[in-house]
FIRO-671251 format. One line per 2 residues: number of its first residue (from 1); their letters; for each residue z, x, y of N, C-alpha, C. Coordinates in pm, 1 decimal, always signed. Example, Ala and Ser with C-alpha at 12.3 -4.5 7.8 and 13.67 -1.06 7.14 Angstrom:
1> AS> +780.0:+1319.0:-569.0:+780.0:+1230.0:-450.0:+780.0:+1320.0:-330.0 ~ +708.0:+1285.0:-225.0:+714.0:+1367.0:-106.0:+787.0:+1290.0:+3.0;
This chain:
1> MG> +1479.5:-1901.6:+2397.7:+1480.7:-1752.7:+2381.3:+1559.1:-1707.4:+2321.8 ~ +1676.3:-1753.9:+2357.4:+1827.5:-1728.1:+2280.7:+1839.1:-1767.7:+2110.6;
3> DT> +1760.0:-1905.9:+2098.3:+1770.6:-1975.1:+1976.1:+1661.0:-1831.3:+1904.6 ~ +1584.2:-1818.6:+1922.6:+1440.6:-1708.8:+1873.3:+1517.7:-1607.0:+1851.2;
5> MN> +1599.3:-1523.3:+1974.8:+1664.6:-1424.7:+1934.2:+1697.0:-1425.4:+1807.0 ~ +1846.5:-1518.3:+1793.8:+1897.8:-1520.4:+1670.0:+1847.6:-1545.1:+1527.2;
7> RA> +1745.8:-1598.0:+1563.0:+1682.5:-1640.4:+1405.0:+1640.4:-1509.4:+1369.3 ~ +1574.0:-1434.1:+1478.1:+1521.0:-1306.2:+1434.0:+1586.0:-1220.0:+1403.2;
9> KA> +1788.0:-1223.4:+1443.3:+1914.9:-1164.4:+1399.9:+1936.2:-1162.3:+1290.1 ~ +1945.9:-1326.5:+1297.6:+1983.3:-1380.2:+1092.1:+1818.7:-1336.5:+975.3;
11> RI> +1759.6:-1296.0:+1009.0:+1625.5:-1269.1:+947.8:+1627.3:-1135.1:+899.5 ~ +1678.1:-1048.5:+969.1:+1675.2:-900.6:+967.9:+1841.4:-873.8:+855.0;
13> KI> +1915.2:-1025.4:+864.8:+2068.4:-944.0:+813.6:+2007.4:-975.7:+695.4 ~ +1938.0:-1089.4:+645.9:+1904.9:-1128.0:+522.1:+1836.6:-1003.1:+459.6;
15> FK> +1716.8:-952.0:+499.5:+1681.2:-858.1:+486.9:+1728.5:-721.4:+461.7 ~ +1853.5:-690.2:+531.9:+1943.1:-569.1:+532.0:+1999.8:-589.3:+370.6;
17> AM> +2043.8:-769.1:+388.4:+2180.8:-729.3:+318.3:+2081.2:-759.5:+121.8 ~ +1984.8:-784.1:+124.8:+1856.9:-758.5:-25.5:+1863.3:-654.8:-41.4;
19> VK> +1831.7:-519.6:+78.3:+1814.7:-410.4:+14.7:+1925.4:-346.8:-9.8 ~ +2064.7:-401.7:+77.8:+2183.1:-343.5:+62.4:+2205.8:-389.0:-141.9;
21> LL> +2217.4:-539.5:-169.1:+2240.9:-541.9:-269.3:+2128.3:-521.7:-396.5 ~ +2015.6:-479.6:-361.2:+1870.7:-393.8:-468.3:+1977.5:-264.9:-492.5;
23> ET> +2069.3:-225.1:-400.7:+2112.1:-75.8:-453.0:+2178.7:-85.0:-541.1 ~ +2235.0:-153.6:-595.9:+2357.9:-200.1:-699.1:+2323.7:-300.3:-812.2;
25> ET> +2254.6:-414.1:-814.3:+2202.3:-488.6:-872.3:+2070.5:-476.5:-840.7 ~ +2058.3:-625.3:-985.0:+1883.2:-579.6:-1014.8:+1789.2:-701.8:-977.3;
27> FE> +1741.6:-706.8:-910.3:+1680.9:-823.4:-873.6:+1736.1:-954.1:-905.5 ~ +1678.0:-958.8:-1043.8:+1693.7:-1108.8:-1122.4:+1824.4:-1162.3:-1085.2;
29> SI> +1942.3:-1075.2:-1093.4:+2059.0:-1086.3:-1072.8:+2120.3:-1134.2:-914.8 ~ +2039.4:-1043.2:-825.6:+2097.7:-1172.6:-715.1:+2077.3:-1247.3:-698.0;
31> TI> +2210.1:-1358.5:-623.4:+2187.2:-1477.7:-566.8:+2175.6:-1508.8:-395.6 ~ +2161.4:-1627.7:-445.6:+2151.2:-1693.5:-289.6:+2273.7:-1658.6:-222.5;
33> KQ> +2371.5:-1650.8:-311.0:+2514.4:-1691.8:-228.4:+2564.9:-1515.3:-208.4 ~ +2519.0:-1446.5:-301.6:+2547.1:-1249.3:-256.4:+2456.3:-1238.5:-153.9;
35> LC> +2333.5:-1277.7:-122.9:+2253.7:-1267.3:+1.4:+2348.5:-1305.9:+155.0 ~ +2384.2:-1460.5:+87.4:+2447.2:-1522.6:+256.5:+2592.3:-1437.1:+276.0;
37> AE> +2660.0:-1404.2:+153.1:+2806.8:-1310.0:+214.8:+2737.6:-1191.1:+272.6 ~ +2641.2:-1109.4:+219.9:+2640.1:-998.5:+244.5:+2583.7:-989.8:+375.6;
39> SG> +2527.5:-1071.6:+380.2:+2440.5:-1098.5:+565.8:+2517.8:-1152.0:+657.7 ~ +2627.7:-1211.9:+585.0:+2699.6:-1333.0:+674.9:+2670.2:-1460.6:+727.0;
41> VH> +2559.0:-1508.1:+678.4:+2503.6:-1640.8:+703.4:+2513.4:-1742.1:+640.1 ~ +2467.9:-1875.8:+660.7:+2520.9:-1958.5:+609.6:+2377.7:-1983.3:+499.3;
43> RS> +2435.6:-2065.8:+409.7:+2282.6:-2113.9:+331.9:+2189.3:-2165.1:+389.7 ~ +2208.2:-2237.3:+471.9:+2152.1:-2304.3:+560.9:+1997.9:-2291.2:+640.7;
45> TF> +2077.3:-2156.8:+689.4:+2017.6:-2026.9:+749.1:+1905.4:-1963.3:+673.2 ~ +1993.2:-1924.3:+547.6:+1930.5:-1837.3:+467.0:+1764.9:-1951.4:+428.6;
47> YA> +1793.5:-2071.7:+403.3:+1695.7:-2167.9:+350.5:+1591.4:-2208.4:+464.3 ~ +1634.2:-2166.9:+625.6:+1600.6:-2207.0:+718.6:+1473.5:-2111.8:+745.7;
49> HF> +1386.3:-2012.6:+686.2:+1395.7:-1877.7:+655.8:+1297.0:-1881.7:+612.3 ~ +1340.0:-1897.3:+433.3:+1330.9:-1884.2:+333.8:+1327.8:-1975.1:+209.1;
51> ED> +1256.1:-1962.1:+114.8:+1243.8:-2060.2:+19.8:+1366.2:-2041.0:-76.6 ~ +1353.0:-1917.1:-133.3:+1453.4:-1874.0:-206.4:+1401.4:-1744.2:-225.5;
53> KY> +1485.8:-1622.5:-337.0:+1505.2:-1522.0:-342.0:+1327.9:-1453.5:-305.8 ~ +1287.0:-1522.5:-388.4:+1127.6:-1445.9:-421.6:+1025.5:-1444.9:-318.8;
55> QL> +1069.4:-1522.0:-246.8:+967.9:-1591.6:-128.8:+1052.6:-1430.8:+27.7 ~ +1156.5:-1404.1:+13.7:+1228.8:-1291.5:+53.3:+1182.1:-1185.4:+15.1;
57> FD> +1170.4:-1130.8:-131.8:+1113.3:-1008.2:-182.6:+964.1:-1019.6:-169.3 ~ +931.7:-1116.1:-179.5:+778.3:-1124.7:-126.1:+731.0:-1072.1:+56.0;
59> TM> +804.5:-1143.9:+120.0:+827.4:-1131.4:+224.5:+831.5:-971.5:+260.8 ~ +922.6:-943.0:+252.6:+944.9:-772.5:+245.9:+858.8:-692.9:+179.2;
61> TA> +808.4:-738.9:+73.6:+699.2:-627.0:+50.6:+574.3:-619.0:+90.5 ~ +540.1:-735.4:+98.4:+401.2:-794.8:+228.8:+425.2:-668.5:+333.4;
63> FH> +530.5:-690.8:+380.2:+555.1:-599.1:+529.5:+562.5:-470.9:+535.3 ~ +609.0:-413.9:+403.4:+548.2:-258.9:+367.4:+387.1:-263.5:+301.8;
65> MS> +363.6:-330.5:+229.8:+244.6:-317.9:+194.6:+158.7:-315.8:+300.1 ~ +165.4:-405.1:+381.3:+61.5:-397.4:+450.8:+31.6:-294.1:+586.0;
67> KY> +189.1:-240.0:+594.9:+199.9:-91.4:+666.5:+110.6:+2.6:+603.2 ~ +111.3:+37.8:+423.2:+20.3:+108.7:+366.9:-77.9:+113.1:+353.7;
69> KK> -144.5:-42.4:+336.0:-272.8:-52.6:+352.9:-358.3:-3.1:+457.9 ~ -294.3:-8.8:+613.6:-335.5:+15.9:+744.5:-399.9:+192.2:+722.2;
71> LM> -294.8:+287.0:+647.4:-238.9:+380.9:+656.7:-410.9:+433.0:+549.1 ~ -433.2:+376.3:+401.1:-478.8:+384.3:+320.0:-636.7:+375.0:+412.8;
73> DY> -647.4:+261.0:+454.2:-782.0:+184.0:+532.7:-807.4:+356.6:+684.2 ~ -711.9:+320.2:+719.8:-754.5:+519.4:+815.2:-770.2:+560.0:+771.6;
75> LS> -709.1:+616.2:+614.1:-805.8:+744.7:+549.3:-936.0:+741.4:+523.3 ~ -928.7:+616.6:+453.2:-1055.2:+541.5:+399.8:-1169.4:+574.5:+532.7;
77> QT> -1160.1:+543.6:+650.5:-1211.3:+536.0:+731.2:-1290.6:+730.3:+777.4 ~ -1162.4:+786.5:+815.6:-1194.5:+908.3:+825.4:-1221.5:+1004.4:+759.6;
79> VQ> -1215.9:+960.8:+609.3:-1372.8:+1091.9:+518.1:-1473.9:+969.8:+552.3 ~ -1560.7:+880.4:+563.9:-1630.1:+846.5:+603.4:-1684.7:+882.9:+765.2;
81> NC> -1651.2:+892.8:+877.6:-1709.2:+947.9:+993.3:-1638.0:+1046.4:+1067.8 ~ -1570.1:+1142.5:+988.7:-1520.2:+1288.9:+1048.1:-1583.5:+1368.8:+923.3;
83> EL> -1581.2:+1505.6:+1037.8:-1632.5:+1610.7:+968.0:-1516.8:+1675.7:+882.4 ~ -1537.6:+1771.8:+798.1:-1432.7:+1759.4:+718.9:-1308.2:+1779.4:+718.9;
85> DE> -1359.4:+1944.8:+868.5:-1212.0:+1997.1:+889.8:-1135.0:+1895.2:+985.2 ~ -1175.3:+1790.0:+1057.1:-1087.4:+1691.9:+1065.6:-1050.2:+1606.6:+977.1;
87> VK> -1111.0:+1605.0:+860.4:-1042.3:+1487.7:+789.9:-947.0:+1589.3:+713.6 ~ -920.3:+1701.6:+700.4:-812.9:+1743.5:+654.6:-714.2:+1755.2:+707.7;
89> YK> -714.7:+1789.7:+858.3:-647.5:+1786.3:+971.8:-604.1:+1598.9:+969.3 ~ -666.4:+1527.0:+943.9:-618.8:+1382.8:+904.1:-517.9:+1333.8:+857.2;
91> VL> -575.5:+1368.0:+708.8:-496.2:+1325.8:+605.1:-350.9:+1381.0:+571.4 ~ -372.4:+1538.7:+616.2:-233.5:+1561.6:+621.5:-120.8:+1509.8:+716.7;
93> KT> -175.2:+1477.3:+808.2:-145.5:+1377.8:+957.6:-79.7:+1242.3:+870.5 ~ -169.3:+1209.7:+825.2:-159.1:+1060.5:+726.2:-75.0:+1091.4:+625.7;
95> FQ> -44.5:+1175.6:+569.8:+62.0:+1193.0:+498.4:+229.2:+1216.0:+516.1 ~ +223.4:+1264.4:+677.7:+349.8:+1328.8:+775.0:+369.0:+1174.1:+788.5;
97> LM> +295.0:+1046.7:+811.4:+295.5:+986.9:+881.9:+410.0:+872.5:+752.9 ~ +335.4:+876.0:+613.8:+351.6:+779.4:+521.3:+527.7:+832.3:+483.3;
99> FR> +562.8:+1003.9:+437.1:+645.9:+991.6:+407.9:+774.4:+1023.1:+553.3 ~ +721.8:+1038.7:+633.4:+842.5:+967.9:+745.7:+853.0:+823.1:+755.5;
101> YI> +803.2:+696.7:+673.2:+781.7:+550.6:+713.1:+872.1:+566.7:+574.2 ~ +859.8:+624.3:+435.8:+969.3:+643.1:+348.9:+1097.5:+625.0:+384.0;
103> KR> +1128.6:+779.5:+439.5:+1222.0:+823.6:+502.3:+1305.5:+715.4:+553.3 ~ +1205.1:+641.3:+648.4:+1265.1:+511.3:+751.8:+1323.1:+415.7:+665.5;
105> YQ> +1253.4:+379.2:+578.1:+1325.8:+317.5:+477.5:+1323.4:+283.7:+390.6 ~ +1408.1:+389.0:+339.9:+1460.0:+495.8:+212.7:+1545.8:+406.1:+138.5;
107> AF> +1655.1:+317.9:+188.8:+1696.7:+218.1:+102.3:+1611.9:+108.5:+42.7 ~ +1543.6:+69.6:+96.2:+1449.9:+10.7:+41.2:+1354.3:+31.8:-82.1;
109> FT> +1308.4:+147.9:-12.1:+1215.6:+236.2:-121.9:+1268.0:+311.9:-256.7 ~ +1434.3:+344.7:-224.8:+1470.1:+402.5:-348.6:+1560.0:+285.3:-426.4;
111> AV> +1577.8:+140.1:-355.3:+1593.1:+75.5:-431.1:+1483.6:+34.5:-575.2 ~ +1379.9:+4.6:-493.4:+1258.1:-52.6:-597.9:+1166.0:+35.8:-632.7;
113> IV> +1212.5:+102.7:-639.5:+1146.2:+241.0:-700.9:+1187.7:+337.2:-833.6 ~ +1305.2:+371.0:-753.5:+1409.6:+459.6:-858.3:+1575.1:+391.8:-915.8;
115> TH> +1659.7:+300.1:-837.0:+1720.2:+246.9:-922.2:+1691.7:+136.9:-979.4 ~ +1611.4:+58.2:-962.4:+1618.3:-93.3:-1030.2:+1451.8:-117.0:-1020.4;
117> PQ> +1362.1:-17.5:-1044.0:+1220.9:-36.0:-1010.0:+1094.5:-202.2:-1045.8 ~ +1093.1:-239.9:-948.1:+1030.8:-344.1:-928.5:+863.5:-320.3:-971.8;
119> VH> +835.5:-331.9:-1124.4:+696.1:-290.2:-1165.7:+598.7:-386.8:-1080.0 ~ +567.1:-471.0:-1086.2:+467.9:-524.2:-981.6:+437.8:-475.6:-867.8;
121> LI> +548.6:-432.7:-800.0:+518.9:-389.0:-708.3:+479.5:-210.4:-686.9 ~ +507.1:-134.0:-777.2:+475.8:-26.8:-770.6:+364.7:-44.6:-833.9;
123> QA> +298.1:-98.4:-954.6:+167.3:-158.7:-969.3:+25.5:-187.2:-867.1 ~ +109.1:-240.1:-776.2:+61.6:-288.4:-618.6:+53.0:-151.4:-544.5;
125> YI> +110.9:-79.5:-540.6:+106.6:+38.0:-455.9:-37.1:+121.6:-569.1 ~ +27.9:+121.0:-675.9:-116.7:+222.1:-728.6:-218.3:+143.2:-748.0;
127> KL> -254.6:+62.9:-733.1:-416.3:-52.7:-734.2:-459.8:-18.2:-543.2 ~ -366.2:-19.6:-463.7:-426.2:-22.8:-332.5:-446.5:+114.6:-307.0;
129> TK> -377.5:+257.9:-345.8:-401.8:+372.4:-375.0:-520.6:+431.0:-450.2 ~ -554.9:+347.5:-581.6:-661.8:+400.4:-624.0:-794.9:+355.6:-571.8;
131> DA> -796.6:+229.8:-502.5:-920.3:+142.8:-425.0:-902.8:+225.1:-322.7 ~ -856.9:+277.0:-199.3:-861.6:+320.8:-127.9:-953.4:+467.3:-208.9;
133> YK> -889.1:+589.9:-258.9:-947.6:+653.9:-313.2:-1058.6:+644.6:-411.7 ~ -1077.6:+571.7:-432.5:-1199.3:+519.1:-499.0:-1338.3:+505.4:-408.2;
135> KM> -1276.3:+478.5:-288.7:-1378.4:+459.6:-179.1:-1399.4:+554.4:-82.1 ~ -1270.7:+674.5:-76.6:-1296.8:+778.0:-22.9:-1393.7:+913.6:-138.7;
137> LN> -1382.6:+866.6:-233.3:-1478.4:+997.1:-328.7:-1618.3:+915.0:-295.2 ~ -1623.9:+830.0:-253.2:-1819.2:+740.5:-251.6:-1839.8:+848.0:-110.3;
139> DL> -1784.1:+910.6:-45.2:-1774.4:+928.4:+97.6:-1826.1:+1084.1:+49.0 ~ -1791.8:+1132.0:-52.9:-1774.6:+1286.4:-107.7:-1850.6:+1343.4:-172.9;
141> PN> -1926.7:+1464.9:-200.5:-1950.8:+1509.0:-297.1:-1918.0:+1438.1:-439.1 ~ -2021.0:+1434.0:-553.3:-1985.6:+1412.0:-668.1:-1850.9:+1504.9:-753.1;
143> LN> -1792.4:+1385.7:-783.6:-1705.5:+1456.1:-873.0:-1688.2:+1471.7:-1001.8 ~ -1723.7:+1503.0:-1080.7:-1650.6:+1432.2:-1224.4:-1515.9:+1402.9:-1277.4;
145> DA> -1602.5:+1317.6:-1391.7:-1450.4:+1274.2:-1419.9:-1346.5:+1181.4:-1276.8 ~ -1415.4:+1121.6:-1171.1:-1321.4:+1092.4:-1061.4:-1231.3:+938.3:-1115.1;
147> DH> -1237.3:+858.0:-1193.4:-1118.6:+792.6:-1195.9:-1010.7:+829.5:-1262.9 ~ -1060.0:+947.5:-1400.5:-951.2:+1033.3:-1479.4:-873.1:+1137.4:-1309.7;
149> FI> -954.7:+1184.5:-1281.3:-866.3:+1236.8:-1140.8:-773.3:+1150.2:-1028.2 ~ -865.7:+1022.3:-982.2:-778.8:+955.4:-943.0:-661.0:+929.3:-1002.3;
151> QY> -655.7:+860.7:-1133.5:-574.0:+878.7:-1214.8:-446.0:+968.4:-1182.1 ~ -507.2:+1046.4:-1242.2:-449.1:+1233.4:-1223.4:-372.4:+1246.1:-1092.1;
153> TI> -406.9:+1175.3:-1010.1:-371.2:+1244.2:-846.6:-285.9:+1123.9:-828.5 ~ -277.9:+999.8:-843.8:-188.6:+897.5:-802.5:-64.0:+879.8:-875.5;
155> GG> -54.9:+988.3:-1027.9:+55.0:+982.0:-1150.9:+125.9:+1082.7:-1048.6 ~ +84.1:+1188.1:-1000.0:+130.5:+1298.4:-953.8:+193.8:+1261.5:-787.0;
157> QL> +152.8:+1177.9:-686.9:+162.9:+1155.0:-631.2:+299.5:+1081.0:-644.9 ~ +317.2:+985.0:-728.6:+406.0:+830.6:-727.1:+506.4:+946.0:-788.5;
159> SL> +504.5:+1008.8:-897.0:+586.2:+1096.4:-933.5:+678.0:+1217.5:-810.1 ~ +603.8:+1281.2:-742.3:+681.9:+1307.3:-612.7:+722.6:+1245.5:-538.0;
161> IY> +690.8:+1119.3:-472.7:+762.3:+1046.0:-440.4:+908.8:+964.8:-477.8 ~ +901.7:+919.0:-580.2:+957.1:+898.5:-679.5:+1116.5:+1049.2:-711.7;
163> AW> +1080.4:+1172.0:-744.5:+1141.9:+1236.5:-729.2:+1230.8:+1311.2:-590.7 ~ +1183.4:+1248.5:-491.7:+1223.5:+1279.5:-378.6:+1293.5:+1190.3:-295.6;
165> LA> +1313.9:+1067.0:-333.5:+1385.9:+905.9:-353.6:+1471.8:+939.3:-443.5 ~ +1505.6:+987.0:-565.1:+1540.9:+1003.1:-643.1:+1681.5:+1151.6:-569.4;
167> DD> +1635.5:+1268.1:-547.0:+1702.8:+1364.4:-483.3:+1781.6:+1291.8:-296.0 ~ +1789.8:+1187.6:-281.4:+1805.8:+1186.3:-162.5:+1732.0:+1211.2:-69.7;
169> CK> +1579.1:+1262.8:-38.7:+1449.9:+1262.6:+59.6:+1578.7:+1381.8:+103.5 ~ +1597.7:+1491.3:+41.9:+1628.3:+1585.0:+96.6:+1517.2:+1671.4:+161.1;
171> EP> +1423.6:+1686.3:+142.3:+1236.9:+1785.7:+171.1:+1289.3:+1730.1:+249.2 ~ +1255.4:+1815.6:+366.5:+1165.9:+1773.7:+504.7:+1062.0:+1696.3:+489.9;
173> TR> +1044.2:+1590.5:+557.6:+921.9:+1482.4:+508.7:+767.5:+1585.1:+556.6 ~ +735.9:+1687.4:+672.3:+685.5:+1765.9:+678.2:+623.4:+1833.1:+541.3;
175> RM> +756.4:+1866.6:+453.9:+721.1:+2006.4:+355.8:+649.9:+1874.1:+212.3 ~ +688.4:+1763.0:+205.2:+646.2:+1665.5:+135.7:+493.2:+1618.7:+129.9;
177> AR> +450.7:+1589.8:+252.4:+337.4:+1602.0:+317.0:+246.5:+1719.1:+270.2 ~ +304.3:+1817.3:+328.2:+200.4:+1956.0:+278.8:+178.0:+1984.7:+143.7;
179> IL> +302.2:+1931.0:+56.5:+285.6:+1916.5:-120.0:+203.1:+1883.8:-134.3 ~ +244.0:+1724.7:-108.5:+95.9:+1644.2:-145.0:-66.5:+1650.7:-130.5;
181> YT> -28.4:+1685.8:+55.6:-191.7:+1764.5:+108.2:-201.3:+1870.3:+36.0 ~ -143.3:+1979.7:-38.6:-199.5:+2079.3:-80.2:-261.2:+2059.9:-215.6;
183> NI> -201.8:+1959.2:-304.9:-201.4:+1936.4:-456.0:-329.3:+1785.5:-466.5 ~ -380.1:+1757.7:-345.6:-506.7:+1632.6:-350.1:-631.8:+1663.0:-300.9;
185> LK> -575.4:+1759.8:-187.5:-695.5:+1878.0:-157.5:-720.2:+2011.2:-252.3 ~ -650.9:+2023.5:-344.9:-635.1:+2162.9:-459.7:-701.1:+2230.9:-338.8;
187> TD> -588.4:+2274.0:-237.2:-619.3:+2412.7:-159.5:-503.5:+2494.7:-114.8 ~ -502.7:+2570.5:-73.3:-379.0:+2647.5:-34.9:-257.7:+2679.7:-182.3;
189> R> -369.3:+2702.0:-281.7:-246.9:+2701.0:-396.0:-192.1:+2856.2:-440.7;
C-alpha cells in the first residue's frame, strides 16, 4: 500500500511540475530534466510513469477531456429527456460546474489556453463541444443555419473562457456561468 501511495504522490508531483513549467515555458521547450527537477523525482521515477513528456501531457489532457465529455454528454441527455424549464435549469447548473472545474484547474487551463496555447487541445475541445451541440439541436425545434449558430456560439464561449482565464478568473464562477447561459439560450438580454 505504501508503494502505491508513493507512486501516486510521485505522479501528482510530475503533473504539478508540468503545469508549473507550462506557465513559463512552451511545451516543446520543456525537458525531462526540468520536469524531474521541478517535481523532485528521479528520471527513473519519471520513466516508471511515462514514456516521455508527450505521454505525460496526453495523460493530463485525457483526464480533463474525459471530465468535459461527461458534462457534454449530461447536457445532451438533459435536452433529450427533460422538459424545457428543467433543461434551462440544468444547463445553467452544468455551466456552473464547468466554470468551477476550470477555476479549480486554473493553472493548467491558463497555461494551455492563454499563456502557451496548445492548438490541438483547443481544437479537441471545440470538436467535442460542436458534436454535443449538434446532438442537442437535433432534439430541439429546427434552427436556421444551425452549423453557423454552433460555430458562432462556440467562438463566443471560447473567447469568454479565454478572457476570464487571462483576467485571472476574477469574475465569480456563477456570474460566468450566467453570462454563458444567457448568450447561448438568448434569454434575459
